[in-house]
C-alpha positions, 0 to 999 in steps of 0.5 A: 491474487491481487492486492484488492482481493487479498485484503478481502481474504482471510489473510488480508483480515477479511476487510469489506470490499469498500475498504479494500477499494479505498486502500487499493486506490491509495496505493495506486496514487502512491505508486503513480505519484510518489514512486513515479510509476516505478514499483521498485521505488517503494524500497525508499518508502521512508522518504514518503514521510520526510519533510517535503515528502509525499505525505506532507504534500498530501496533507496540504490538499486533503484532511489528516484523516485521509493521510492516515488512510494512505498510511494504512493502505501502505501498511496493508500493502507491505504485509501483502508483499511479505506474505505473497513473497513467502508463498512464492518462495515456498512454491519455488522450492516445491 
C-alpha cells in the first residue's frame, strides 16, 4: 500500500481522495526539492523548519495556509512510515 492509498484507508484516518492527493503531492515536492530526491534525507526533517530552510523559502512563494498543508502532509507521512515499519517488522518475525 502506498502513501496515498494509506491515507484513504482506516489506518490513515479515511481521508477523502482529494486530501490524500494534496498531501501526497506535498510530500513529492518535499522529497524532490528539500531532500534532493534522496528519501534518507528525511532523517534531517527538523532542518526543514530552520531559518532559511524549506518551509521558510516556501512561505516566500505560497500562502501560509499552503505551508501548513505541507507540514500536515509531512506529519501524515511520518505516521505512515511508523505504522508501515511496525507492520514490516511483525511480518518478518512471522
